[in-house]
N, CA and C atoms as an extended XYZ file, in Angstrom:
273
Properties=species:S:1:pos:R:3:atomname:S:1:resname:S:1:resid:I:1 pbc="F F F"
N       268.549      159.794       86.033 N   MET     1
C       268.011      160.766       85.066 CA  MET     1
C       267.197      161.900       85.694 C   MET     1
N       267.557      163.021       85.319 N   SER     2
C       266.840      164.148       85.855 CA  SER     2
C       265.437      164.324       85.171 C   SER     2
N       264.614      165.017       85.960 N   THR     3
C       263.304      165.295       85.383 CA  THR     3
C       263.336      165.993       84.007 C   THR     3
N       264.196      167.031       83.776 N   LYS     4
C       264.187      167.452       82.534 CA  LYS     4
C       264.552      166.527       81.351 C   LYS     4
N       265.596      165.526       81.693 N   GLU     5
C       265.867      164.593       80.753 CA  GLU     5
C       264.706      163.572       80.465 C   GLU     5
N       263.918      163.239       81.524 N   ARG     6
C       262.740      162.421       81.306 CA  ARG     6
C       261.733      163.011       80.521 C   ARG     6
N       261.478      164.327       80.692 N   VAL     7
C       260.594      165.040       79.874 CA  VAL     7
C       260.906      165.062       78.509 C   VAL     7
N       262.242      165.379       78.235 N   GLN     8
C       262.757      165.484       76.778 CA  GLN     8
C       262.572      164.071       76.211 C   GLN     8
N       262.761      163.084       76.809 N   GLU     9
C       262.808      161.749       76.302 CA  GLU     9
C       261.339      161.388       75.930 C   GLU     9
N       260.391      161.864       76.750 N   GLU    10
C       258.943      161.608       76.451 CA  GLU    10
C       258.566      162.452       75.223 C   GLU    10
N       259.049      163.608       75.175 N   ILE    11
C       258.798      164.542       74.031 CA  ILE    11
C       259.306      163.926       72.666 C   ILE    11
N       260.571      163.312       72.842 N   ASP    12
C       261.082      162.599       71.545 CA  ASP    12
C       260.182      161.452       71.243 C   ASP    12
N       259.723      160.635       72.025 N   VAL    13
C       258.868      159.527       71.755 CA  VAL    13
C       257.569      159.905       71.083 C   VAL    13
N       256.922      161.050       71.760 N   LEU    14
C       255.753      161.558       71.175 CA  LEU    14
C       255.979      162.103       69.817 C   LEU    14
N       257.010      162.772       69.558 N   GLU    15
C       257.253      163.303       68.222 CA  GLU    15
C       257.447      162.036       67.200 C   GLU    15
N       258.089      161.076       67.631 N   GLN    16
C       258.385      159.892       66.807 CA  GLN    16
C       256.927      159.410       66.384 C   GLN    16
N       256.054      159.282       67.418 N   ASN    17
C       254.729      158.591       67.207 CA  ASN    17
C       253.892      159.548       66.211 C   ASN    17
N       254.047      160.862       66.299 N   ILE    18
C       253.275      161.726       65.434 CA  ILE    18
C       253.804      161.607       63.952 C   ILE    18
N       254.981      161.319       63.742 N   ASN    19
C       255.459      161.213       62.333 CA  ASN    19
C       255.298      159.798       61.766 C   ASN    19
N       254.599      158.965       62.540 N   GLN    20
C       254.460      157.507       61.954 CA  GLN    20
C       253.107      157.449       61.282 C   GLN    20
N       253.091      156.924       60.074 N   HIS    21
C       251.948      156.694       59.365 CA  HIS    21
C       251.823      155.221       59.103 C   HIS    21
N       250.716      154.801       58.437 N   GLU    22
C       250.507      153.373       58.146 CA  GLU    22
C       249.894      153.144       56.791 C   GLU    22
N       250.311      152.095       56.250 N   ILE    23
C       249.665      151.648       55.000 CA  ILE    23
C       248.534      150.666       55.356 C   ILE    23
N       247.529      150.897       55.016 N   VAL    24
C       246.307      149.996       55.183 CA  VAL    24
C       245.926      149.328       53.922 C   VAL    24
N       245.983      148.041       53.945 N   LEU    25
C       245.444      147.328       52.809 CA  LEU    25
C       244.121      146.712       53.011 C   LEU    25
N       243.182      146.923       51.896 N   PHE    26
C       241.860      146.516       52.088 CA  PHE    26
C       241.518      145.332       51.251 C   PHE    26
N       240.533      144.516       51.665 N   ASN    27
C       240.079      143.400       51.021 CA  ASN    27
C       239.450      143.642       49.555 C   ASN    27
N       239.618      142.760       48.732 N   ASP    28
C       238.969      142.862       47.490 CA  ASP    28
C       238.604      141.383       47.013 C   ASP    28
N       237.741      141.199       45.999 N   ASP    29
C       237.279      139.914       45.569 CA  ASP    29
C       237.874      139.516       44.243 C   ASP    29
N       239.046      140.223       44.056 N   ILE    30
C       239.673      140.024       42.762 CA  ILE    30
C       241.132      139.364       42.768 C   ILE    30
N       241.870      139.497       43.643 N   HIS    31
C       243.248      139.114       43.732 CA  HIS    31
C       243.343      137.854       44.699 C   HIS    31
N       244.096      136.807       44.353 N   THR    32
C       244.404      135.651       44.977 CA  THR    32
C       245.258      135.929       46.245 C   THR    32
N       245.202      134.932       47.179 N   PHE    33
C       246.055      135.066       48.239 CA  PHE    33
C       247.579      135.182       47.865 C   PHE    33
N       247.928      134.249       46.951 N   ASP    34
C       249.371      134.304       46.445 CA  ASP    34
C       249.709      135.589       45.786 C   ASP    34
N       248.783      136.191       45.087 N   TYR    35
C       249.155      137.478       44.427 CA  TYR    35
C       249.431      138.562       45.528 C   TYR    35
N       248.522      138.598       46.465 N   VAL    36
C       248.668      139.665       47.646 CA  VAL    36
C       249.960      139.446       48.501 C   VAL    36
N       250.162      138.029       48.690 N   ILE    37
C       251.375      137.787       49.512 CA  ILE    37
C       252.692      138.151       48.772 C   ILE    37
N       252.674      137.867       47.466 N   ASP    38
C       253.943      138.215       46.670 CA  ASP    38
C       254.019      139.767       46.643 C   ASP    38
N       252.922      140.567       46.550 N   ALA    39
C       252.976      142.034       46.594 CA  ALA    39
C       253.503      142.546       47.839 C   ALA    39
N       253.097      141.837       48.992 N   LEU    40
C       253.585      142.389       50.298 CA  LEU    40
C       255.043      142.106       50.446 C   LEU    40
N       255.497      140.998       50.018 N   ILE    41
C       256.913      140.620       50.057 CA  ILE    41
C       257.717      141.579       49.283 C   ILE    41
N       257.324      141.782       47.975 N   ASP    42
C       258.197      142.734       47.143 CA  ASP    42
C       258.061      144.244       47.505 C   ASP    42
N       256.862      144.693       48.050 N   THR    43
C       256.654      146.060       48.175 CA  THR    43
C       256.913      146.454       49.624 C   THR    43
N       256.522      145.590       50.621 N   CYS    44
C       256.661      146.055       52.047 CA  CYS    44
C       257.883      145.343       52.779 C   CYS    44
N       258.585      144.588       52.062 N   ASP    45
C       259.762      143.725       52.580 CA  ASP    45
C       259.205      142.735       53.692 C   ASP    45
N       258.045      142.156       53.562 N   HIS    46
C       257.593      141.221       54.513 CA  HIS    46
C       258.237      139.952       54.456 C   HIS    46
N       258.388      139.243       55.468 N   SER    47
C       258.727      137.813       55.372 CA  SER    47
C       257.540      137.053       54.755 C   SER    47
N       257.785      135.922       54.363 N   LEU    48
C       256.701      135.087       53.823 CA  LEU    48
C       255.507      134.799       55.017 C   LEU    48
N       255.938      134.599       56.238 N   GLU    49
C       254.993      134.417       57.265 CA  GLU    49
C       254.140      135.696       57.533 C   GLU    49
N       254.818      136.805       57.589 N   GLN    50
C       254.160      138.022       57.788 CA  GLN    50
C       253.308      138.350       56.763 C   GLN    50
N       253.615      138.235       55.512 N   ALA    51
C       252.828      138.438       54.350 CA  ALA    51
C       251.625      137.551       54.472 C   ALA    51
N       251.738      136.225       54.807 N   GLU    52
C       250.577      135.353       54.882 CA  GLU    52
C       249.569      135.812       55.974 C   GLU    52
N       250.194      136.275       57.191 N   GLN    53
C       249.318      136.685       58.263 CA  GLN    53
C       248.478      137.877       57.933 C   GLN    53
N       249.161      138.803       57.292 N   CYS    54
C       248.434      140.208       56.809 CA  CYS    54
C       247.273      139.776       55.747 C   CYS    54
N       247.737      138.836       54.902 N   THR    55
C       246.742      138.578       53.759 CA  THR    55
C       245.449      137.873       54.494 C   THR    55
N       245.710      137.038       55.501 N   ILE    56
C       244.704      136.337       56.113 CA  ILE    56
C       243.767      137.463       56.880 C   ILE    56
N       244.437      138.307       57.562 N   LEU    57
C       243.706      139.375       58.213 CA  LEU    57
C       242.823      140.223       57.245 C   LEU    57
N       243.492      140.541       56.180 N   VAL    58
C       242.686      141.468       55.224 CA  VAL    58
C       241.497      140.613       54.703 C   VAL    58
N       241.665      139.370       54.550 N   HIS    59
C       240.660      138.465       53.953 CA  HIS    59
C       239.374      138.454       55.032 C   HIS    59
N       239.757      138.225       56.266 N   TYR    60
C       238.724      138.048       57.209 CA  TYR    60
C       238.191      139.372       58.020 C   TYR    60
N       239.120      140.208       58.166 N   LYS    61
C       238.799      141.535       58.795 CA  LYS    61
C       238.448      142.618       57.951 C   LYS    61
N       238.651      142.577       56.617 N   GLY    62
C       238.437      143.604       55.630 CA  GLY    62
C       239.674      144.545       55.432 C   GLY    62
N       240.582      144.604       56.299 N   LYS    63
C       241.637      145.456       56.163 CA  LYS    63
C       242.768      145.070       57.271 C   LYS    63
N       243.999      145.485       56.954 N   CYS    64
C       245.137      145.281       57.779 CA  CYS    64
C       246.198      146.484       57.490 C   CYS    64
N       246.810      146.892       58.649 N   THR    65
C       248.006      147.610       58.466 CA  THR    65
C       249.146      146.775       58.128 C   THR    65
N       249.674      147.045       56.889 N   VAL    66
C       250.729      146.261       56.323 CA  VAL    66
C       252.153      146.847       56.531 C   VAL    66
N       252.281      148.245       56.743 N   LYS    67
C       253.538      148.856       56.886 CA  LYS    67
C       253.382      150.136       57.835 C   LYS    67
N       254.281      150.438       58.612 N   SER    68
C       254.296      151.682       59.475 CA  SER    68
C       255.618      152.356       59.151 C   SER    68
N       255.582      153.629       59.289 N   GLY    69
C       256.831      154.380       59.185 CA  GLY    69
C       256.476      155.930       58.839 C   GLY    69
N       257.507      156.385       58.248 N   GLU    70
C       257.436      157.867       57.842 CA  GLU    70
C       256.776      158.004       56.491 C   GLU    70
N       256.096      158.982       56.209 N   TYR    71
C       255.306      159.097       55.085 CA  TYR    71
C       256.129      159.090       53.816 C   TYR    71
N       257.309      159.760       53.896 N   LYS    72
C       258.251      159.677       52.677 CA  LYS    72
C       258.617      158.212       52.232 C   LYS    72
N       258.694      157.288       53.136 N   ASP    73
C       259.069      155.856       52.879 CA  ASP    73
C       257.841      155.095       52.417 C   ASP    73
N       256.613      155.422       53.055 N   LEU    74
C       255.325      154.713       52.736 CA  LEU    74
C       254.743      155.152       51.444 C   LEU    74
N       254.945      156.385       50.982 N   LYS    75
C       254.208      156.747       49.808 CA  LYS    75
C       254.670      155.917       48.523 C   LYS    75
N       255.929      155.768       48.244 N   PRO    76
C       256.255      154.835       47.058 CA  PRO    76
C       255.794      153.394       47.272 C   PRO    76
N       255.807      153.019       48.422 N   ARG    77
C       255.273      151.655       48.584 CA  ARG    77
C       253.791      151.479       48.394 C   ARG    77
N       253.028      152.428       48.949 N   CYS    78
C       251.638      152.445       48.746 CA  CYS    78
C       251.221      152.590       47.165 C   CYS    78
N       251.994      153.412       46.614 N   THR    79
C       251.802      153.625       45.061 CA  THR    79
C       252.047      152.325       44.408 C   THR    79
N       253.080      151.569       44.774 N   ARG    80
C       253.339      150.266       44.113 CA  ARG    80
C       252.208      149.338       44.274 C   ARG    80
N       251.643      149.282       45.579 N   LEU    81
C       250.566      148.292       45.851 CA  LEU    81
C       249.315      148.775       44.968 C   LEU    81
N       249.153      150.107       44.797 N   LEU    82
C       248.055      150.456       43.943 CA  LEU    82
C       248.226      150.212       42.502 C   LEU    82
N       249.458      150.442       42.101 N   ASP    83
C       249.825      150.009       40.634 CA  ASP    83
C       249.717      148.571       40.419 C   ASP    83
N       249.631      147.712       41.438 N   ARG    84
C       249.315      146.256       41.255 CA  ARG    84
C       247.849      145.962       41.244 C   ARG    84
N       247.065      147.014       41.480 N   GLY    85
C       245.588      146.839       41.513 CA  GLY    85
C       245.133      146.612       42.943 C   GLY    85
N       245.943      146.723       43.922 N   LEU    86
C       245.446      146.391       45.248 CA  LEU    86
C       244.834      147.728       45.856 C   LEU    86
N       243.963      147.601       46.817 N   SER    87
C       243.423      148.770       47.359 CA  SER    87
C       243.976      149.055       48.741 C   SER    87
N       244.765      150.266       48.778 N   ALA    88
C       245.554      150.649       49.911 CA  ALA    88
C       245.468      152.116       50.117 C   ALA    88
N       245.727      152.540       51.330 N   GLU    89
C       245.879      154.008       51.675 CA  GLU    89
C       246.764      154.275       52.765 C   GLU    89
N       247.244      155.304       52.784 N   ILE    90
C       248.196      155.849       53.997 CA  ILE    90
C       247.300      156.586       54.989 C   ILE    90
N       247.494      156.199       56.132 N   ILE    91
C       246.710      156.958       57.303 CA  ILE    91
C       247.663      157.450       58.256 C   ILE    91
């Protein structure tokens, strides 16, 4: 691989990372673990295990990144979490 190809590959990776956003879910004292788990499975396409792990992290750490990707994909997902009464934001 030439130097030019390596540099272009590094630029492509950096551009991908720049376009990545995250949905961060925050803890609350209102919703049950099961409610949050179901919301993550339905909204973020989590497996049961992944949703359980995120829910535990949110509970003990106060927040957790629950989905990464492009803004246009995350916006409707974040809106659905908010519509369910959960506290989330895209960063």
